[in-house]
Backbone as CSV, one residue per row, in Angstrom:
resi,resn,N_x,N_y,N_z,CA_x,CA_y,CA_z,C_x,C_y,C_z
1,MET,-147.003,0.863,91.948,-146.130,1.045,91.349,-144.756,-0.042,91.493
2,GLY,-144.469,-0.547,90.108,-143.198,-1.570,90.618,-142.117,-0.646,90.841
3,ILE,-141.304,-1.600,91.134,-139.415,-1.562,91.427,-139.134,-0.210,90.193
4,LEU,-139.010,-0.769,89.231,-139.039,-0.422,87.683,-139.600,1.034,87.590
5,SER,-140.582,0.979,87.917,-141.360,1.759,87.657,-141.560,3.221,88.595
6,ARG,-140.940,2.998,89.746,-140.370,3.872,90.952,-139.138,4.615,90.717
7,ALA,-137.997,2.972,90.168,-136.466,4.129,89.599,-136.921,4.833,88.752
8,SER,-137.553,4.389,87.578,-138.052,5.257,86.492,-138.289,6.604,86.637
9,TYR,-139.024,6.842,87.626,-139.974,7.741,88.123,-138.868,8.748,88.561
10,VAL,-138.145,8.420,89.688,-136.964,8.803,90.169,-136.107,9.403,88.919
11,VAL,-135.614,8.714,88.634,-134.503,9.058,87.471,-134.866,10.374,86.768
12,ARG,-136.368,10.139,85.778,-136.734,11.255,85.453,-137.134,12.513,86.279
13,SER,-137.653,12.447,87.182,-137.247,13.509,88.088,-136.017,14.102,87.851
14,LYS,-135.035,13.546,88.395,-133.838,14.201,88.711,-133.191,14.793,87.563
15,LEU,-133.795,14.424,86.019,-133.072,14.728,85.340,-133.804,16.378,84.782
16,ASN,-135.197,16.155,85.168,-136.065,17.288,84.512,-135.181,18.382,85.543
17,ALA,-134.949,18.110,86.478,-134.511,19.270,87.728,-133.328,19.285,87.189
18,LEU,-132.429,18.582,86.792,-130.732,19.078,85.987,-131.268,19.876,84.768
19,LEU,-132.371,19.574,83.724,-132.858,20.109,82.960,-133.030,21.739,82.885
20,ASN,-133.989,21.951,83.846,-134.686,22.921,84.000,-133.651,24.028,85.039
21,ARG,-132.490,23.183,85.726,-131.462,24.396,86.285,-130.176,24.660,85.018
22,ALA,-130.277,23.451,84.073,-129.649,23.958,82.782,-129.823,25.083,82.013
23,GLU,-131.685,25.322,82.304,-132.125,26.449,81.252,-132.401,27.280,81.985
24,ASP,-132.406,27.524,83.354,-133.096,28.454,84.430,-132.096,29.552,83.789
25,PRO,-132.806,31.015,83.488,-132.501,31.917,82.924,-131.889,32.433,84.282
26,THR,-132.546,32.553,85.310,-131.858,33.465,86.610,-130.675,33.209,86.511
27,GLU,-130.036,31.682,86.708,-128.830,31.512,86.818,-127.708,31.898,85.940
28,THR,-127.976,32.296,84.362,-127.825,33.135,83.492,-127.016,34.183,84.044
29,LEU,-128.576,35.121,84.122,-128.228,36.087,84.441,-127.031,36.521,85.584
30,ASP,-127.406,35.308,86.585,-126.442,35.745,87.899,-125.059,35.849,87.777
31,TYR,-124.671,34.318,86.391,-123.380,34.383,85.457,-122.890,35.384,85.265
32,SER,-123.929,36.057,84.290,-123.074,37.418,83.509,-123.185,38.212,84.216
33,TYR,-124.305,38.453,85.415,-124.008,39.325,86.190,-122.163,39.504,87.241
34,GLU,-122.021,38.555,87.257,-120.535,38.200,88.266,-119.516,37.947,87.159
35,ARG,-119.461,37.841,86.260,-118.897,38.056,85.029,-118.326,39.377,84.655
36,MET,-119.578,40.244,84.653,-119.381,41.702,84.635,-118.847,42.689,85.573
37,ARG,-118.927,42.022,86.994,-117.901,42.202,88.187,-116.500,41.859,87.822
38,ASP,-116.219,40.907,87.649,-115.108,40.596,87.765,-114.067,41.338,86.602
39,GLU,-115.168,41.803,85.619,-114.842,42.763,84.427,-114.109,43.867,85.198
40,LEU,-114.921,44.720,85.893,-115.139,45.618,86.589,-113.822,45.661,87.585
41,GLN,-113.715,44.247,88.281,-112.334,44.296,88.934,-111.182,44.491,88.403
42,GLU,-111.213,43.613,87.357,-109.938,44.152,86.344,-109.733,45.358,86.047
43,VAL,-110.789,46.134,85.440,-110.611,47.311,85.437,-109.770,48.030,86.363
44,LYS,-110.590,47.963,87.604,-109.668,48.736,88.674,-108.557,48.123,89.208
45,GLN,-108.274,46.980,88.737,-106.884,46.634,89.347,-105.743,47.042,88.248
46,GLY,-105.997,47.117,86.433,-105.623,47.760,86.031,-105.055,49.525,86.195
47,ILE,-106.128,50.083,86.766,-105.751,51.673,86.897,-105.479,51.640,88.670
48,ALA,-105.009,50.679,89.343,-104.302,50.758,90.263,-102.687,50.570,90.306
49,ASP,-102.802,49.656,88.924,-101.187,49.232,88.695,-100.721,50.551,87.776
50,LEU,-101.808,51.338,86.889,-101.007,52.602,86.036,-100.832,53.235,87.078
51,THR,-101.639,53.646,87.887,-101.765,54.542,88.824,-100.060,54.806,89.657
52,THR,-99.661,53.347,90.324,-98.606,52.850,90.655,-97.609,53.151,89.842
53,GLN,-97.561,53.030,88.606,-96.562,53.239,87.998,-96.324,54.851,87.426
54,LYS,-97.007,55.579,87.477,-97.516,57.045,87.240,-96.659,57.933,88.612
55,LYS,-96.758,56.921,90.091,-96.436,57.263,90.951,-95.047,57.027,91.077
56,ARG,-94.436,56.259,90.342,-93.119,55.739,90.268,-92.633,56.764,89.801
57,LEU,-92.812,57.076,88.189,-92.088,57.935,87.481,-92.022,59.548,88.367
58,GLU,-93.209,59.721,89.084,-93.449,61.225,89.622,-92.594,61.334,90.594
59,ILE,-91.708,60.225,91.491,-90.649,60.330,92.519,-89.572,60.021,92.014
60,GLN,-89.340,59.530,90.632,-88.232,59.610,89.878,-88.096,60.818,89.444
61,LYS,-89.014,61.755,88.840,-89.058,63.006,88.666,-88.497,63.786,89.816
62,ARG,-89.083,63.792,90.910,-88.663,64.667,91.825,-86.905,64.504,92.257
63,ARG,-86.664,63.530,91.943,-85.414,63.065,92.343,-84.290,63.535,91.610
64,LEU,-84.702,63.963,90.160,-84.294,64.427,88.900,-84.202,65.795,89.512
65,GLU,-85.587,66.249,89.713,-85.334,67.821,89.664,-84.660,68.174,91.125
66,GLU,-84.012,67.601,92.034,-83.444,67.666,92.873,-81.928,67.625,92.711
67,ASN,-81.467,66.644,91.829,-80.482,66.756,91.449,-80.208,67.945,90.567
68,VAL,-81.050,68.324,89.619,-80.874,69.622,88.859,-80.628,70.971,89.552
69,ASP,-81.355,71.146,90.807,-81.205,72.181,92.029,-79.262,71.630,92.301
70,LYS,-79.326,70.854,92.714,-77.758,70.446,93.376,-77.000,70.608,91.962
71,HIS,-76.842,70.265,90.777,-75.865,70.399,89.971,-76.053,72.125,89.515
72,ASN,-77.071,72.885,89.996,-76.841,74.443,89.949,-76.400,75.067,90.547
73,GLU,-76.516,74.727,91.834,-75.845,75.051,92.738,-74.213,74.857,92.619
74,GLN,-74.040,73.426,92.492,-72.983,73.851,92.144,-71.941,74.177,91.106
75,ALA,-72.410,74.534,89.980,-72.127,75.629,89.172,-72.114,76.674,89.550
76,ARG,-72.841,77.340,90.157,-72.679,78.742,91.115,-71.377,78.284,92.019
77,GLU,-71.397,77.384,92.396,-69.929,77.649,93.631,-69.206,77.265,92.844
78,ALA,-68.644,76.801,91.924,-67.424,76.439,90.845,-67.436,77.862,90.180
79,VAL,-68.060,78.925,89.709,-67.781,79.977,89.404,-67.649,80.727,90.261
80,ARG,-68.099,81.126,91.630,-67.180,81.667,92.982,-65.998,81.626,92.922
81,GLN,-65.857,79.893,92.507,-64.223,79.669,93.254,-63.372,79.763,91.746
82,ASP,-63.763,80.372,90.888,-63.396,80.506,88.999,-63.098,78.799,88.752
83,ARG,-64.170,77.998,89.114,-63.632,76.459,88.505,-64.683,76.774,87.065
84,ASP,-63.950,77.357,85.782,-64.931,76.766,84.792,-65.385,75.634,84.362
85,ASP,-64.369,74.880,84.827,-64.281,73.430,84.471,-65.517,72.610,84.969
86,LEU,-65.621,73.250,86.465,-66.545,72.337,87.109,-67.866,72.867,87.206
87,ALA,-67.794,74.149,86.460,-69.147,74.372,86.414,-69.628,73.905,85.085
88,ARG,-69.274,74.083,84.070,-69.274,72.939,82.675,-69.463,72.025,83.003
89,ARG,-69.001,70.891,84.080,-69.383,69.626,84.170,-71.176,69.931,85.043
90,ALA,-71.319,70.854,85.877,-72.316,70.695,86.919,-73.646,71.068,85.778
91,LEU,-73.293,72.156,85.021,-74.488,72.216,84.346,-74.508,71.218,82.869
92,GLU,-73.756,70.563,82.809,-73.948,69.406,81.969,-74.477,68.489,82.701
93,LYS,-74.367,68.068,83.473,-75.139,67.155,84.435,-76.791,67.615,84.714
94,LYS,-76.721,68.979,85.046,-77.762,69.423,85.006,-79.046,69.657,83.632
95,LYS,-78.293,69.547,82.569,-78.660,69.493,81.148,-79.368,68.329,81.121
96,GLU,-78.368,66.988,81.609,-78.737,65.962,81.054,-80.313,65.334,82.241
97,LYS,-79.853,65.960,83.331,-81.301,65.367,84.391,-82.370,66.335,83.667
98,MET,-82.656,67.534,82.871,-83.456,68.171,82.900,-84.412,67.792,81.595
99,ASN,-83.227,66.972,80.417,-83.568,65.773,79.580,-84.454,64.984,80.028
100,GLN,-84.278,64.167,80.818,-84.405,63.151,81.378,-85.725,63.158,82.343
101,ILE,-85.656,64.326,83.132,-87.143,65.429,83.458,-88.605,65.599,82.366
102,GLU,-87.542,65.722,81.595,-88.898,66.093,80.110,-89.627,64.976,79.977
103,GLU,-88.445,64.101,79.877,-89.229,62.585,78.976,-89.906,62.237,79.858
104,LEU,-89.554,61.622,81.415,-90.540,61.414,82.674,-92.005,62.294,82.423
105,GLU,-92.144,63.867,82.182,-92.823,64.321,82.178,-94.056,63.749,81.228
106,GLY,-93.183,63.552,79.855,-93.958,62.916,78.613,-94.840,61.377,79.399
107,GLN,-94.308,60.678,79.617,-94.341,59.299,80.426,-95.523,59.905,81.172
108,ILE,-95.158,60.641,82.117,-96.303,60.946,82.848,-97.452,61.193,82.407
109,ALA,-97.562,62.370,81.554,-98.925,62.856,80.890,-99.340,61.744,80.223
110,ASP,-98.616,60.785,79.344,-99.312,59.444,78.966,-99.765,58.648,79.839
111,LEU,-99.643,58.381,80.765,-99.572,57.524,81.718,-100.965,58.277,82.651
112,GLN,-101.152,59.491,82.683,-102.207,60.028,83.325,-103.398,60.610,82.329
113,SER,-103.320,60.511,80.889,-104.297,60.652,80.328,-104.728,58.840,79.767
114,THR,-104.089,57.668,79.898,-104.390,56.326,80.397,-105.352,56.388,81.546
115,GLN,-104.785,56.874,82.662,-105.486,56.789,83.792,-106.951,57.301,83.811
116,ASP,-107.217,58.334,83.023,-108.339,58.924,83.200,-109.291,58.721,82.475
117,GLY,-108.543,57.804,80.656,-109.420,57.109,79.992,-109.928,55.756,80.650
118,LEU,-109.351,55.047,81.475,-109.566,54.232,82.391,-110.828,54.210,83.406
119,VAL,-110.890,55.904,84.145,-111.300,55.683,85.045,-112.699,55.881,84.668
120,GLU,-112.853,56.591,83.279,-114.027,57.016,82.715,-114.903,55.701,82.248
121,LYS,-114.260,54.493,81.587,-114.450,53.671,81.398,-115.068,52.563,82.542
122,LYS,-114.451,52.666,83.553,-114.349,51.951,84.998,-115.744,52.683,85.211
123,ASN,-115.979,53.999,85.244,-117.537,54.440,85.641,-118.567,53.946,85.007
124,GLU,-118.344,54.197,83.385,-119.658,54.113,82.749,-119.621,52.164,82.822
125,LEU,-118.739,51.326,82.915,-118.857,50.085,83.157,-119.558,49.595,84.499
126,GLN,-119.469,50.516,85.339,-120.083,50.221,86.603,-121.211,50.944,86.880
127,ARG,-122.045,52.150,86.114,-123.185,51.985,86.078,-124.046,51.106,85.049
128,ARG,-122.830,50.721,84.336,-124.085,49.407,83.347,-124.354,48.375,84.226
129,ILE,-123.106,48.105,85.327,-123.319,46.975,85.899,-124.374,47.344,86.911
130,GLU,-124.692,48.208,87.518,-125.777,48.774,88.277,-127.196,48.908,87.608
131,GLU,-126.961,49.118,86.404,-128.311,48.501,85.464,-128.753,47.435,85.008
132,PHE,-127.890,46.268,84.995,-128.103,45.478,84.579,-128.086,44.860,85.862
133,ARG,-127.928,44.909,87.132,-128.100,44.320,88.124,-129.805,44.438,88.749
134,THR,-130.364,46.052,88.476,-131.809,45.953,88.453,-132.680,45.719,87.284
135,LYS,-132.069,45.360,86.198,-132.788,44.447,85.109,-132.447,43.160,85.801
136,LYS,-131.988,42.771,85.971,-131.468,41.185,86.342,-132.544,40.927,87.425
137,GLU,-132.291,41.662,88.729,-133.285,41.277,89.682,-135.085,41.485,89.104
138,THR,-134.966,42.517,88.916,-136.359,42.526,88.030,-137.106,41.067,86.942
139,MET,-136.292,40.879,86.376,-136.682,39.877,85.203,-136.092,38.262,86.300
140,LYS,-135.635,38.448,87.326,-135.703,37.123,88.008,-137.084,36.962,88.824
141,ALA,-137.516,38.186,89.202,-138.376,38.147,90.081,-139.873,37.947,89.367
142,ARG,-139.840,38.440,87.833,-140.759,38.172,86.828,-140.850,36.556,86.538
143,TYR,-139.532,35.903,86.498,-139.724,34.532,85.984,-139.906,33.171,87.211
144,GLU,-139.827,33.944,88.221,-140.115,33.159,89.488,-141.417,33.576,89.388
145,ALA,-142.014,34.460,89.747,-143.520,34.564,89.759,-143.939,33.768,88.699
146,ALA,-143.584,33.525,87.453,-144.099,32.846,86.286,-144.460,31.532,86.386
147,GLU,-142.818,30.972,87.176,-142.982,29.793,87.296,-143.704,28.925,88.379
148,ALA,-143.711,30.031,89.625,-144.880,29.287,90.816,-146.190,29.560,90.051
149,SER,-146.366,30.157,89.077,-147.786,30.519,88.557,-147.804,29.433,87.791
150,THR,-146.946,28.768,86.555,-146.895,27.848,86.296,-146.980,26.371,87.079
151,ARG,-146.284,26.243,88.152,-146.451,25.128,88.767,-147.946,25.012,89.443
152,VAL,-148.323,26.207,89.906,-149.802,25.981,90.259,-150.774,25.969,89.475
153,SER,-150.536,26.346,88.399,-151.606,25.665,87.192,-151.456,24.302,86.643
154,GLU,-150.130,23.915,86.407,-150.290,22.206,86.103,-150.303,21.514,87.201
155,ALA,-150.420,22.110,88.624,-151.130,21.153,89.621,-152.392,20.876,90.027
156,MET,-153.330,22.302,89.270,-154.722,22.159,89.619,-155.236,21.703,88.428
157,SER,-154.509,22.138,87.562,-154.844,21.016,85.889,-154.797,19.227,85.986
158,GLY,-153.724,19.190,86.816,-152.842,17.846,86.097,-152.279,17.656,85.147
159,VAL,-151.678,18.497,84.165,-151.163,18.259,83.243,-149.240,17.899,83.743
160,GLY,-148.839,18.700,84.679,-147.431,18.214,85.212,-147.104,16.836,85.047
161,ASP,-145.905,16.470,84.781,-145.371,14.905,84.742,-145.576,14.348,85.596
162,GLU,-145.029,15.250,86.903,-144.934,14.389,88.336,-146.779,14.507,88.435
163,MET,-147.573,15.543,88.315,-148.935,15.433,88.854,-149.495,13.890,88.309
164,GLY,-149.261,13.926,86.668,-149.521,12.917,86.000,-149.500,11.488,86.766
165,ASP,-148.043,11.240,87.083,-147.504,10.306,88.011,-148.305,10.393,89.363
166,VAL,-148.800,11.429,89.639,-149.694,10.927,91.421,-150.873,11.154,90.718
167,GLY,-151.431,11.417,89.554,-152.917,10.807,89.609,-152.923,9.400,89.347
168,ARG,-152.298,9.223,88.412,-152.211,7.646,87.906,-152.093,6.506,88.991
169,ALA,-151.134,6.935,89.901,-151.072,6.398,91.087,-152.352,6.337,92.176
170,LEU,-152.912,7.208,92.306,-153.846,7.723,92.707,-155.267,6.175,92.209
171,GLU,-155.162,6.357,90.996,-156.248,5.712,90.029,-155.970,4.309,90.441
172,ARG,-154.673,4.078,90.443,-154.297,2.235,91.078,-154.427,2.189,92.416
173,ALA,-154.547,3.385,93.388,-154.422,2.735,94.650,-156.006,2.740,94.886
174,GLU,-157.016,3.570,93.922,-158.739,3.488,94.331,-159.044,2.348,93.753
175,GLU,-158.517,1.483,92.576,-158.475,0.602,91.681,-158.331,-1.085,93.102
176,ARG,-157.169,-0.725,93.472,-156.859,-2.065,94.494,-157.603,-1.559,95.738
177,THR,-157.713,-0.959,96.338,-158.740,-0.510,97.571,-160.079,-0.862,97.070
178,ASP,-160.672,-0.928,96.023,-161.815,-1.140,95.662,-162.208,-2.731,95.546
179,GLU,-160.752,-3.299,94.881,-160.515,-4.979,94.843,-160.540,-5.227,96.151
180,MET,-160.186,-4.880,97.063,-159.753,-5.196,98.528,-161.347,-5.140,99.141
181,GLU,-161.884,-4.031,99.173,-162.934,-3.757,99.627,-164.176,-5.098,99.264
182,ALA,-163.963,-5.324,98.095,-165.083,-6.372,97.212,-164.445,-7.406,97.818
183,ARG,-163.517,-8.040,97.879,-163.004,-9.353,98.555,-163.501,-9.713,99.690
184,ALA,-163.340,-8.137,100.661,-163.615,-8.719,102.258,-164.941,-8.481,102.206
185,GLU,-166.414,-7.923,101.520,-167.247,-8.053,101.269,-167.585,-9.752,101.107
186,ALA,-167.109,-10.244,100.002,-167.244,-11.703,99.637,-166.791,-12.506,100.309
187,MET,-165.588,-12.462,101.366,-165.295,-12.915,102.263,-166.399,-13.232,103.788
188,ASP,-167.323,-12.131,103.943,-167.860,-11.937,104.877,-169.183,-12.647,104.364
189,GLU,-169.322,-12.574,103.015,-170.993,-13.342,102.714,-170.937,-14.932,102.648
190,LEU,-169.183,-15.355,102.547,-169.227,-16.663,102.667,-169.114,-16.972,103.828
191,GLN,-168.860,-16.299,104.817,-168.366,-16.571,106.401,-170.171,-16.691,106.871
192,GLU,-170.957,-15.959,106.332,-172.442,-15.983,106.890,-172.761,-16.864,106.381
193,SER,-172.507,-17.453,105.179,-173.242,-18.736,104.617,-172.908,-19.940,104.961
194,GLY,-171.800,-19.710,105.867,-170.985,-21.211,106.302,-170.213,-21.654,105.298
195,ALA,-170.064,-21.444,104.272,-168.981,-21.839,103.495,-167.889,-22.328,103.626
196,PHE,-167.223,-21.498,104.425,-166.152,-21.978,104.885,-166.086,-23.060,106.002
197,GLU,-167.391,-22.978,107.099,-167.276,-24.658,107.769,-167.475,-25.551,106.728
198,ASP,-168.434,-25.335,106.216,-168.556,-26.720,105.077,-167.363,-27.049,104.532
199,ALA,-166.257,-26.255,104.269,-165.406,-26.497,103.369,-164.222,-27.221,104.456
200,LEU,-164.180,-27.415,105.558,-163.701,-27.524,106.689,-164.469,-29.417,107.262
201,SER,-165.335,-29.089,107.117,-166.380,-30.673,107.017,-166.478,-31.992,106.389
202,ASP,-166.448,-32.636,106.665,-166.690,-34.011,105.636,-167.805,-33.908,105.491
203,GLN,-169.222,-33.290,105.888,-170.803,-33.914,105.902,-171.287,-32.964,104.615
204,ASP,-171.841,-33.825,103.869,-172.710,-33.305,102.592,-173.692,-32.391,102.782
205,GLU,-174.591,-31.837,101.615,-175.449,-31.276,101.875,-176.900,-32.348,102.730
206,ILE,-176.869,-33.265,102.328,-178.020,-34.301,102.976,-178.005,-34.442,104.459
207,ASP,-176.515,-34.664,104.915,-175.894,-34.785,106.188,-176.682,-33.517,107.323
208,ARG,-176.260,-32.555,106.240,-176.540,-31.187,106.988,-177.922,-31.327,107.350
209,GLN,-179.138,-31.344,106.154,-180.285,-31.255,106.546,-180.889,-32.382,107.540
210,LEU,-180.056,-33.274,107.254,-180.604,-34.571,108.413,-180.431,-34.195,109.563
211,GLU,-178.886,-33.695,110.068,-179.249,-33.244,110.968,-179.923,-31.922,111.758
212,THR,-180.164,-31.150,111.042,-181.120,-29.998,111.278,-182.369,-30.629,111.792
213,GLY,-182.985,-31.506,110.878,-184.333,-32.562,110.959,-184.212,-32.937,112.735
214,ARG,-182.853,-34.066,112.482,-182.911,-34.281,113.898,-182.793,-33.355,115.224
215,THR,-182.143,-31.910,114.933,-182.186,-30.983,116.433,-183.397,-30.417,116.265
216,ASN,-184.223,-30.044,115.189,-185.690,-29.455,115.300,-186.475,-30.844,116.207
217,SER,-186.274,-31.679,115.620,-187.632,-32.862,116.337,-186.894,-32.918,117.910
218,GLU,-185.840,-33.036,117.991,-185.613,-33.114,119.640,-185.829,-31.608,120.352
219,VAL,-185.739,-30.655,119.784,-185.956,-29.502,120.244,-187.630,-29.523,120.721
220,ASP,-188.370,-29.684,119.739,-189.954,-29.857,119.713,-190.374,-30.927,120.629
221,ALA,-189.557,-31.967,120.943,-190.093,-33.009,121.861,-189.779,-32.548,123.225
222,GLU,-188.460,-31.924,123.611,-188.217,-31.316,124.681,-189.174,-30.031,125.115
223,LEU,-189.951,-29.603,124.128,-190.767,-28.380,124.309,-192.166,-29.205,124.923
224,GLU,-192.458,-30.110,123.993,-193.647,-30.502,124.620,-193.716,-31.258,126.098
225,THR,-192.696,-31.790,126.102,-192.227,-31.891,127.522,-192.344,-31.319,128.616
226,LEU,-191.838,-30.091,127.990,-191.954,-28.861,129.541,-193.008,-28.699,129.697
227,LYS,-194.261,-28.234,128.531,-195.433,-27.809,128.372,-196.056,-28.611,129.206
228,THR,-195.976,-30.282,129.415,-196.757,-30.842,130.217,-196.208,-30.786,131.167
229,GLU,-195.076,-30.599,131.925,-195.048,-30.566,133.462,-195.259,-29.571,133.940
230,MET,-195.391,-28.635,132.839,-195.893,-27.189,133.627,-197.793,-27.456,133.869
231,GLY,-198.111,-28.105,133.288,-199.655,-28.423,133.118,-199.896,-29.136,134.310
232,GLU,-199.311,-30.195,134.494,-199.744,-30.836,135.526,-199.110,-30.267,136.948
233,GLY,-198.473,-29.137,137.354,-197.699,-28.985,138.391,-198.799,-27.879,138.644
234,ASP,-199.620,-27.154,137.406,-200.548,-26.792,137.937,-201.914,-27.112,138.409
235,ALA,-202.397,-28.190,138.086,-203.642,-29.096,138.774,-203.248,-29.608,140.183
236,ASP,-201.949,-29.549,140.856,-201.861,-30.408,141.672,-201.946,-28.927,142.753
237,THR,-201.627,-27.697,142.324,-202.009,-26.588,142.994,-203.131,-26.043,143.460
238,GLN,-204.059,-26.733,142.635,-205.374,-25.738,142.618,-206.037,-26.284,143.866
239,PRO,-206.143,-27.825,144.595,-206.798,-27.872,145.959,-206.375,-26.931,146.986
240,ALA,-205.105,-26.883,146.787,-204.396,-25.916,147.744,-205.165,-24.672,148.102
241,ASN,-205.062,-24.390,146.739,-205.628,-22.528,146.574,-207.172,-22.831,146.789
242,ASP,-207.786,-23.625,147.040,-209.434,-23.693,147.407,-209.373,-23.641,148.671
243,ASP,-208.791,-24.535,149.554,-208.559,-24.411,150.872,-208.143,-22.987,151.424
244,ILE,-207.181,-22.512,151.263,-206.789,-21.274,151.609,-207.558,-20.178,151.240
245,GLU,-208.436,-20.546,150.186,-209.494,-19.164,149.861,-210.837,-19.397,150.922
246,ALA,-210.948,-20.693,151.385,-211.902,-20.987,152.331,-211.396,-20.993,153.678
247,GLU,-210.469,-20.502,154.339,-209.780,-20.143,155.388,-210.182,-18.715,155.371
248,LEU,-209.963,-18.189,154.262,-209.898,-16.323,154.269,-211.509,-16.168,154.618
249,ASP,-212.241,-16.775,153.736,-213.507,-16.560,154.104,-214.473,-16.519,155.442
250,GLU,-213.470,-17.753,156.076,-213.969,-17.728,157.720,-213.651,-16.907,158.228
251,LEU,-212.378,-16.467,158.188,-211.612,-15.670,158.947,-212.452,-13.836,158.784
252,ARG,-212.819,-13.683,157.536,-213.758,-12.313,157.781,-215.073,-12.485,158.103
253,GLU,-216.002,-13.558,158.366,-216.955,-13.914,158.712,-216.936,-13.481,160.309
254,SER,-215.824,-14.118,160.895,-215.807,-13.848,162.266,-215.707,-12.595,162.675
255,GLU,-214.630,-11.651,162.025,-214.855,-10.497,162.154,-215.513,-9.501,161.635
256,THR,-216.288,-10.201,161.114,-217.714,-9.376,160.997,-218.371,-9.216,162.500
257,ASP,-218.907,-10.565,162.910,-219.296,-10.974,163.632,-219.154,-9.967,164.745
258,GLU,-217.976,-10.140,165.505,-216.842,-9.470,166.297,-217.897,-7.859,166.522
259,GLU,-217.834,-7.493,165.233,-217.945,-6.013,165.009,-219.527,-5.686,165.481
260,ASP,-220.387,-6.650,165.104,-221.637,-6.479,165.186,-222.153,-6.554,166.578
261,GLU,-221.328,-7.410,167.731,-221.567,-7.437,169.044,-221.302,-6.241,169.705
262,GLU,-220.119,-5.893,168.931,-219.635,-4.825,169.948,-220.508,-3.400,169.554
263,SER,-220.892,-3.259,168.237,-222.247,-2.284,168.318,-223.721,-2.762,168.973
264,VAL,-223.781,-3.449,169.432,-224.922,-3.683,170.121,-224.570,-3.000,171.444
């Protein structure tokens, strides 16, 4: 695989990985789940803000109620002191505070109604989120199992892009190996035939055959000389062997005579 081919393979692999991630439904499901959780958090924050506002109105109402009691007591004390003018003023303030209380009670009731509605929506949204989470995890498990099964099938069948590139790489490697093995065998054959020596020598075919003939003649001559020398050596040693045999015969005869005398 050339440099350009390897670079193309790497770029294509990265692009495929990016496309797969972009089309991955599990990431889409996770994103949708996170968006729903964000919405739920916003609803909870809205309920918290609404509750805070309602509590402020309730505190304000309690303070007004305390003022009503205070003005009512002031009116009683003014009557006991025959101060009708002060009693009237206290009752007027009492009435004013009671009107404010009535208005606050309406606002508090509205806020409570809104809060109750938001709590119901929050509970419903939370229930749906839990259902979605269960379905999401189930779908992710199915998708991952299907993806793994597809990868295994592609790997076994060799139809995937990467497996196809690997298969072609193996084919090229096998062809290259066969070529190198054939070349090695050819080199061995040329070495055995002497082609390399011939290429380095100035002799032609006739010179080599003549030299081979001269070498064979010299070997034959040396062989004949060796045979002649060995034959002459055998002839020289034969008389010596005969003398030794005669002496041994005489020794054996004398030993026989001695044994006969002793027996007599």
